[in-house]
C-alpha positions in Angstrom: 98.5 46.5 111.6 101.0 49.3 111.5 104.3 49.9 109.8 106.8 52.6 110.4 109.0 53.6 107.4 111.8 56.0 107.0 111.7 58.2 103.8 115.0 58.7 102.0 114.6 61.5 99.4 116.6 61.2 96.2 116.8 63.6 93.2 117.3 62.4 89.7 118.2 64.3 86.5 116.6 63.1 83.2 116.5 64.4 79.7 113.2 64.9 77.7 113.6 66.0 74.1 117.1 67.2 74.9 116.0 69.3 77.8 117.3 68.5 81.3 114.8 68.3 84.2 114.8 66.8 87.7 112.3 64.9 89.8 112.3 63.6 93.4 112.1 60.0 94.4 111.2 58.7 97.8 112.8 55.4 98.9 110.9 53.9 101.9 113.0 51.9 104.4 110.9 49.8 106.9 111.8 50.5 110.5 109.2 48.7 112.6 105.9 46.7 112.1 103.3 45.2 114.4 99.7 44.8 115.4 97.6 47.2 117.5 94.1 47.2 118.9 92.1 50.4 118.3 88.7 51.0 119.8 86.1 53.6 118.8 86.6 55.4 122.1 90.1 54.2 122.9 92.7 55.2 120.4 96.0 53.4 120.5 99.3 55.2 121.2 102.5 54.5 119.4 105.9 55.9 120.6 109.3 55.3 119.3 112.8 56.8 119.8 114.0 57.8 116.4 117.0 59.6 115.0 116.4 62.8 113.0 114.9 62.3 109.6 111.6 62.0 107.7 109.2 59.2 108.5 105.8 57.8 107.6 103.3 55.8 109.7 101.0 53.4 107.8 98.0 51.7 109.4 95.9 49.0 107.8 92.6 47.3 108.9 93.0 43.7 107.8 89.3 43.2 107.9 88.0 46.0 105.7 91.3 46.9 103.9 91.0 50.5 105.0 94.3 52.3 105.1 95.7 55.6 106.5 99.1 57.1 106.6 100.8 60.1 108.3 104.1 61.7 107.4 106.2 63.4 110.1 109.7 64.7 110.8 111.9 64.1 113.8 114.5 66.5 115.1 114.7 70.1 116.0 116.7 70.8 112.9 114.0 70.1 110.3 112.5 73.1 108.6 108.7 73.4 108.5 108.5 73.2 104.7 111.4 71.6 102.8 111.6 72.6 99.1 111.4 69.8 96.5 114.6 70.9 94.7 118.0 69.3 94.5 121.2 71.1 95.3 119.9 72.5 98.6 121.1 71.6 102.1 118.7 71.3 105.0 120.0 73.7 107.7 118.6 74.6 111.0 119.8 76.1 114.3 119.2 75.0 117.9 118.2 78.6 119.0 116.8 81.7 117.2 119.6 83.9 118.5 122.8 83.8 120.5 125.0 85.8 122.9 128.7 86.4 122.3 130.6 83.5 123.8 127.7 81.0 123.0 128.2 78.0 120.8 126.0 77.6 117.7 124.8 74.1 117.0 124.0 74.0 113.3 122.5 70.8 111.9 123.2 70.2 108.2 121.8 67.4 106.0 122.5 67.0 102.3 120.8 64.8 99.7 124.1 62.8 99.7 127.3 62.3 101.7 130.5 64.0 100.8 133.2 66.5 101.7 131.8 69.8 102.9 133.0 73.3 103.5 131.6 75.8 106.0 132.2 79.5 105.5 131.2 82.2 108.1 130.6 85.4 106.2 129.2 88.9 106.5 130.4 91.3 103.9 133.6 89.2 103.7 134.7 85.7 104.6 135.4 85.5 108.4 136.3 81.8 108.7 136.5 78.6 106.8 136.2 75.0 107.9 136.3 71.6 106.1 134.6 68.4 107.2 133.1 65.2 105.9 129.3 65.2 105.9 127.6 61.8 106.4 124.4 60.9 104.7 122.4 61.3 107.9 123.8 64.8 108.4 125.9 66.3 111.2 125.8 69.0 113.8 128.4 71.7 113.4 129.5 73.7 116.5 130.5 77.3 115.8 131.7 79.7 118.6 130.0 83.1 118.6 132.3 86.1 118.3 131.3 89.5 119.6 132.7 91.1 116.4 129.8 89.6 114.4 127.6 92.6 115.1 124.0 91.7 114.5 124.9 88.4 113.0 126.6 86.5 110.2 125.8 83.8 107.7 126.9 80.2 107.7 127.4 79.0 104.1 127.7 75.3 103.8 128.7 73.5 100.6 128.9 69.7 100.2 130.3 67.9 97.1 129.6 64.6 95.5 131.9 63.0 92.9 130.7 61.5 89.6 129.2 58.0 89.7 130.9 55.1 88.1 130.5 54.9 84.3 127.2 53.2 83.3 123.8 53.8 81.7 122.6 55.8 84.7 125.7 57.6 85.5 125.3 60.9 87.4 127.8 63.7 87.0 129.5 65.4 90.0 127.2 67.6 92.1 127.1 69.9 95.0 124.5 71.2 97.5 124.4 74.5 99.2 122.8 75.7 102.4 122.6 79.1 104.1 121.7 79.9 107.8 121.6 83.2 109.5 123.4 83.2 112.9 121.7 86.1 114.6 123.0 87.8 117.8 120.6 88.5 120.6 120.2 92.3 120.5 117.8 92.7 123.4 120.5 94.3 125.7 120.7 97.1 123.0 117.0 97.4 122.4 114.5 99.8 124.0 110.8 99.1 124.3 108.6 102.3 124.2 105.0 102.0 125.3 102.3 104.5 124.1 99.3 105.1 126.4 97.3 107.0 123.9 93.5 107.3 124.3 91.5 105.2 121.9 89.4 108.2 120.8 90.3 111.9 120.9 88.5 115.0 119.7 89.7 117.1 116.8 90.4 120.9 116.9 92.0 120.6 120.3 95.0 119.4 122.4 95.7 115.8 123.3 98.6 114.5 125.4 100.3 111.2 124.6 102.1 109.5 127.6 105.3 107.6 126.6 107.1 105.1 128.8 110.4 103.5 127.7 111.6 100.2 129.1 115.1 98.8 128.8 117.0 101.8 130.2 119.7 101.5 132.8 119.6 103.6 135.9 120.7 107.2 135.1 120.9 106.5 131.3 120.0 109.5 129.3 117.5 108.8 126.5 115.2 110.6 124.1 112.1 110.0 122.1 110.4 111.3 119.0 106.7 110.9 118.2 104.9 111.3 114.9 101.1 111.2 114.3 100.1 110.7 110.7 96.9 110.0 108.8 96.6 106.2 108.6 94.7 106.5 105.3 97.7 108.1 103.6 100.2 105.6 105.1 98.1 102.7 103.8 97.9 104.3 100.3 101.7 104.6 100.2 102.3 101.3 102.1 104.5 103.1 104.6 106.2 101.0 107.2 106.6 102.6 110.6 110.2 103.5 111.5 112.0 100.7 113.4 115.6 101.6 113.9 116.3 98.5 115.9 115.5 96.5 112.7 117.8 98.7 110.7 120.7 98.5 113.1 120.2 95.0 114.5 118.2 93.2 111.8 119.2 90.4 109.5 121.7 91.7 107.0 121.8 91.0 103.3 124.6 88.6 102.4 127.5 90.6 101.3 129.4 87.9 99.3 128.5 85.8 96.3 128.9 82.0 95.9 130.1 81.1 92.5 131.2 77.8 91.0 131.1 75.9 87.7 128.7 73.1 88.7 125.9 74.7 86.8 127.9 74.2 83.6 128.3 70.4 84.0 124.9 69.7 82.5 124.7 70.7 78.8 122.1 73.5 78.9 122.4 74.7 75.3 118.9 73.4 74.6 117.3 74.1 77.9 114.3 76.3 78.2 115.4 79.9 78.6 114.6 81.4 82.0 112.9 84.7 82.3 114.9 87.3 84.3 112.7 89.1 86.9 113.8 92.1 88.8 112.2 94.2 91.5 109.3 91.9 92.5 107.2 94.7 94.0 105.8 96.2 90.9 102.4 94.7 91.4 102.2 95.1 95.1 98.6 95.2 96.4 97.5 98.6 97.7 95.9 98.3 101.2 93.0 100.7 100.4 90.0 98.5 101.3 87.5 100.1 103.6 89.1 103.6 103.6 86.6 106.4 103.5 86.8 109.3 101.0 88.9 112.0 102.6 87.8 115.7 102.4 90.2 117.1 105.0 93.9 117.9 104.7 96.5 115.3 105.4 97.5 115.3 109.0 101.2 114.8 109.8 102.4 115.9 113.3 105.9 115.5 114.7 107.1 116.2 118.3 110.7 116.7 117.6 113.3 115.3 120.0 111.9 115.0 123.6 114.2 114.2 126.5 112.9 111.4 128.8 112.8 112.0 132.6 114.6 109.8 135.1 111.9 107.2 135.0 112.1 106.9 131.2 108.8 108.7 130.7 107.5 111.8 128.9 104.1 113.3 128.1 104.0 114.7 124.5 101.3 117.2 123.5 99.8 117.5 120.1 97.3 120.1 118.7 94.9 118.0 116.6 93.6 119.9 113.6 90.1 119.6 112.0 90.4 115.9 111.1 88.1 112.9 111.2 89.9 109.6 110.9 92.6 107.4 112.4 96.1 108.6 113.3 99.1 106.2 113.4 101.4 107.1 116.3 105.0 106.2 115.7 107.5 106.5 118.5 111.3 106.2 118.2 113.4 106.0 121.4 117.1 106.2 121.6 120.1 106.6 123.9 123.8 106.5 123.3 123.8 102.7 123.0 120.2 101.6 122.5 117.3 102.2 120.1 113.7 101.0 120.0 110.3 101.8 118.5 106.6 101.4 119.0 103.4 102.0 117.1 99.8 102.6 118.2 96.6 103.9 116.7 94.3 106.7 117.8 90.9 107.6 116.4 90.1 111.3 116.0 86.4 112.2 115.7 83.6 114.4 117.0 80.8 112.8 119.0 78.7 113.6 115.9 80.9 112.9 112.8 80.4 115.2 109.7 81.8 114.2 106.4 81.9 116.5 103.4 82.6 115.0 100.0 84.4 117.7 97.8 85.8 117.5 94.3 89.5 118.2 94.0 88.8 121.5 92.2 86.2 123.4 90.2 86.5 125.5 87.1 84.7 128.8 86.6 81.1 128.2 85.6 81.0 124.7 87.2 78.3 123.6 89.6 78.9 120.6 91.9 76.7 118.8 94.3 78.5 118.5 97.6 77.6 115.5 99.7 77.2 115.9 103.4 76.9 112.9 105.8 76.3 113.2 109.5 76.7 110.1 111.8 75.5 110.4 115.4 78.0 108.1 117.1 78.1 109.4 120.6 75.7 112.5 120.6 72.4 112.8 122.3 69.1 112.3 120.5 67.3 115.4 119.5 67.1 118.3 117.0 70.2 119.3 115.1 70.7 122.2 112.7 73.2 122.2 109.8 74.3 125.2 107.8 76.8 125.7 105.0 78.4 128.9 103.8 81.2 129.9 101.4 83.4 133.0 100.7 85.5 133.7 97.7 85.0 132.7 94.1 82.4 130.0 94.9 79.0 130.1 96.6 76.3 127.7 97.8 72.9 127.9 96.2 70.0 128.2 98.6 68.8 126.5 100.7 72.1 126.2 102.6 70.7 124.8 105.9 68.8 121.8 107.3 67.0 121.0 110.5 67.1 117.3 111.3 66.3 114.8 114.0 69.0 112.4 115.0 68.8 109.4 117.3 72.0 107.7 118.7 73.5 105.6 115.9 71.5 107.2 113.1 72.8 109.2 110.2 71.8 111.9 107.7 72.8 112.3 104.0 72.0 115.2 101.7 73.6 117.3 98.9 74.2 121.0 98.5 75.0 122.8 95.2 78.3 124.8 95.0 78.8 127.1 92.0 82.1 128.5 91.0 82.5 132.0 89.3 86.2 132.9 89.0 89.6 131.5 89.7 90.9 131.4 93.2 90.4 129.6 96.5 87.0 129.3 98.0 86.7 129.0 101.8 83.8 126.7 102.9 82.3 126.5 106.4 80.1 123.8 107.9 78.3 124.5 111.2 76.4 121.9 113.2 74.5 122.6 116.5 72.5 120.2 118.6 71.5 119.1 122.1 73.7 119.8 125.1 75.4 122.9 123.6 76.9 120.8 120.8 78.8 123.2 118.4 80.9 121.8 115.6 82.5 124.1 113.1 84.6 122.8 110.2 86.5 124.7 107.5 87.4 123.5 104.0 89.2 125.0 101.0 88.5 124.2 97.4 90.4 125.6 94.5 88.7 127.1 91.4 91.1 127.0 88.5 90.7 127.6 84.7 89.7 124.6 82.6 92.5 125.5 80.2 96.2 124.9 80.7 98.6 127.8 81.1 99.1 129.7 77.9 102.3 131.5 77.0 102.5 134.4 74.6 106.0 135.7 73.7 106.5 139.0 71.8 110.0 139.8 70.6 110.9 143.2 69.2 113.9 145.4 68.5 114.4 148.9 69.9 116.5 151.3 67.8 118.5 154.0 69.6 116.1 156.7 71.0 113.0 154.5 70.3 110.5 153.7 73.0 107.6 151.2 73.3 104.5 151.3 75.5 103.1 148.1 76.9 99.4 147.9 77.9 97.1 145.1 79.0 95.6 144.6 75.6 97.5 141.4 75.1 95.9 140.0 78.2 92.4 140.5 77.0 92.0 136.9 75.9 92.8 135.5 79.4 90.5 135.3 82.4 90.6 138.4 84.5 93.2 138.3 87.3 95.1 135.3 85.8 97.5 137.1 83.4 101.1 137.9 84.3 103.6 139.8 82.3 107.4 139.6 82.4 109.6 142.2 80.6 113.1 141.4 79.6 115.4 143.9 77.9 118.9 143.0 76.7 121.6 144.5 74.5 122.1 141.1 72.9 119.7 138.3 71.7 117.6 137.5 74.8 116.7 134.0 75.9 114.3 135.3 78.5 115.9 133.4 81.4 113.4 134.7 84.0 110.5 133.6 81.8 112.0 130.1 81.3 112.6 129.8 85.1 109.0 130.8 85.8 107.8 128.1 83.3 109.9 125.5 85.1 108.6 126.7 88.4 105.0 126.3 87.3 105.5 122.8 86.0 103.2 120.9 88.3 103.8 117.2 87.6 106.1 114.8 89.5 106.9 111.6 87.8 110.6 110.6 87.4 111.0 112.2 84.0 109.1 115.3 84.8 110.9 115.9 88.1 114.3 115.4 86.4 113.4 117.6 83.4 112.2 120.4 85.6 115.3 120.3 87.9 118.2 119.6 85.5 118.3 123.0 83.8 118.3 124.7 87.2 121.8 123.3 87.8 123.1 125.7 85.1 120.9 128.7 85.6 123.6 130.8 87.3 126.1 130.1 84.5 123.6 131.0 81.8 122.4 134.1 83.7 126.0 135.3 84.2 126.8 134.7 80.5 123.9 136.8 79.4 124.2 139.4 82.2 120.6 138.6 83.2 119.0 138.3 86.6 118.8 134.5 87.4 115.4 135.1 89.0 114.2 133.3 92.1 116.5 131.1 94.1 116.7 127.6 92.8 118.4 125.8 95.7 115.2 124.8 97.4 113.7 123.5 94.2 116.8 121.4 93.4 116.8 120.0 97.0 113.2 119.0 96.7 113.8 117.4 93.3 116.8 115.4 94.5 114.9 114.2 97.5 111.9 113.2 95.4 114.1 111.3 92.9 115.8 109.4 95.7 112.4 108.5 97.1 111.6 106.9 93.7 114.7 104.7 93.8 113.9 101.0 94.0 115.7 98.5 96.1 117.8 97.3 93.2 119.1 100.8 92.4 116.8 101.6 89.5 114.0 104.1 89.7 110.3 103.7 89.5 108.4 106.1 87.3 105.8 107.1 89.9 106.9 105.3 93.1 109.7 103.1 94.4 107.5 100.0 93.7 106.6 101.0 90.2 108.0 99.9 86.8 111.4 101.1 85.7 112.3 102.6 82.3 116.0 102.1 81.6 116.5 105.4 79.7 114.9 107.3 82.6 117.2 105.4 85.0 120.2 106.7 83.1 118.6 110.2 83.0 118.0 110.3 86.7 121.4 109.0 87.5 123.0 111.6 85.2 121.1 114.3 87.1 122.1 113.1 90.5 125.7 112.9 89.5 125.6 116.4 88.0 123.9 117.7 91.2 126.7 116.2 93.2 129.3 117.9 91.0 127.5 121.2 91.6 127.8 120.9 95.3 124.3 119.6 96.0 123.6 117.2 98.9 123.2 113.9 97.0 123.8 110.8 99.1 126.6 108.6 97.8 124.6 105.5 98.4 122.0 106.6 95.9 124.5 107.3 93.2 126.4 104.0 93.9 123.2 101.9 93.8 122.1 103.6 90.5 125.5 103.2 88.9 125.6 99.5 89.9 122.2 98.9 88.3 123.3 100.6 85.1 126.4 98.5 85.1 124.4 95.3 85.3 122.0 96.6 82.6 124.6 97.2 80.0 125.9 93.7 80.3 122.9 92.1 78.6 123.8 89.8 75.8 121.1 90.8 73.3 119.2 94.1 72.8 116.4 95.0 70.5 116.8 98.2 68.5 114.4 100.0 70.8 116.7 99.3 73.8 119.8 100.8 72.1 119.2 104.5 73.1 118.9 103.5 76.8 122.1 101.4 76.5 124.0 104.2 74.9 122.9 106.7 77.6 123.8 104.1 80.3 127.3 103.7 78.8 127.7 107.5 78.8 126.6 107.9 82.4 128.9 105.0 83.5 131.8 106.6 81.6 131.2 109.9 83.4 131.2 107.9 86.7 134.4 106.1 85.6 132.6 102.8 86.2 132.1 101.4 82.7 133.9 98.4 81.3 136.0 99.8 78.4 136.0 96.5 76.6 132.2 96.3 76.9 131.9 99.9 75.7 134.1 99.2 72.7 132.1 96.1 71.9 128.9 98.1 72.1 130.4 100.6 69.7 131.6 97.9 67.2 128.4 95.9 67.2 125.7 98.6 67.7 126.9 102.0 66.5 125.5 101.5 63.0 122.1 100.4 64.5 121.7 103.3 66.9 118.4 104.9 65.9 119.0 108.5 67.1 121.8 111.0 66.7 121.7 111.6 70.5 122.5 108.0 71.2 125.4 108.1 68.8 126.7 111.3 70.4 126.4 109.7 73.9 128.3 106.7 72.7 131.0 108.9 71.3 131.1 111.0 74.4 131.5 107.8 76.5 134.5 106.7 74.4 136.0 110.2 74.7 135.8 110.0 78.5 138.3 107.1 78.2 140.5 108.8 75.7 139.5 106.6 72.7 139.6 109.5 70.3 139.7 107.3 67.2 136.3 105.7 67.9 134.8 108.8 69.4 135.4 110.7 66.2 
């Protein structure tokens, strides 16, 4: 026997130990029942015309009592997976995208019937419509307007009044659904195709044919092509450029939906939720299977290349000494259209040589350098390998090997490299074999002192007519060739501006704090140098531009900054520090994008609105208030509340000064004092 049932899902709120929770309940409504004959080799077929909804087949064997059931959904509007939560509408569209002038058919089904409101929104509300939504749902027709751009959102809200008084009375409720109404952008999208070879040889030219589809007759178009080491792109989780997604992709909803329904249940004793931000801090790095890299990073770029009348171009690259995979990333564009394509190209010799080098050596070090040879496409026979070095490092004998290699075989061995003095050592690998095979590869390894940079400053006073002689005696404690002397003479107390600049220039690390600390003083170097009538030293514009660019690269999607990457953890005090630097850079005429400052200020504005702060959080909050006050974006009432409640708790004098300075920015001299 079989039975067909319709499943009606209901959601119920209940209280446990004073905490409100919800659970779903399925009410089964019989639709049809009957008997069927099923044979081992002749399954029975059941077919019914059903309205949209959720259903369940149940089949029972009267003899054995065996049972089986199958849940299914009817209707093009049903989502593949429906969440088991109340307050959400089921929404679905009849098509994935639309043309201007089309009519959208949006099916909406709520957990209950009631009055509904439909809002069409992008970064603002474009249209509003009211309707009554039956319990079985309804199809809403929406005309598509060309002004929608790449698309808009349909926001649907349905409301339910409170139940009649009783022991199981439910309060009023609402359900919300969102659907993206995307516009078909294929008429504005180009489709580049890359006909790159699967395998190319290093240390030579290669030509990449590009053909772009989607151009109109006579339409002028251009293409750029980049070839970058795939290993590096995987390490950084770099996404290939896709301007068509940027211009025509799904937009973030630019409006907020707010109401008071969440306050209708007494939540004073609810479990407190944990606020999560970012979401990418623990993103998995795609590094599995990547070989150790001993060659320099390859990043080649064609520049802008004009396509011919057939929408084609041939782009040449000079491949350096590289063994690995390159990702080819093409971007095509015309006055009205954009598109992108990605392909891979393997770069290798017929006999692949891999040298495993340490990142650097120190004087007196000896390292065993691993050499691996894989005969992937070479002939069988005798091969000769030799290694040589010039500069402050040398290979210990023996430096050559004669080996036999068959196709598909490999060779592994080690060679000892000794370092004597600081500098850069140039290494050369040479491999010869059957068929006039000659492979020469060059590598560079740095030899640097094991100690960090040391600074010795000697200050003296010269009387009128007195002289002083400087010799190299003070440099005797340093390694030969590594000492550098800077002499500064001034008629007033000397802060040694050139020396300080050189110290900043040598600072080699690049996290958020280190980059900001290195660059922030450079904004004021000309003022200080002019004040002390000193030479400001080397130009700082390029250093500042690099620092600003790097800090913006560290900015996360929520406007805060990662310490080491845009997916890393954020430190609120450093967020204020970096934002302060970017704002000061903008004030000094540097090229700082407005969007970066706006996003950072927005994040700080949300950060200072927290209800409770531990004492360790107060310095960051004080700094954030100061930065917001400089940006004229702080809430004065919130700043004054912070002063009244937290000023006495601030653990540092700097935090107190920043709070006072923030108040002074708004003219509150009484509190600032």
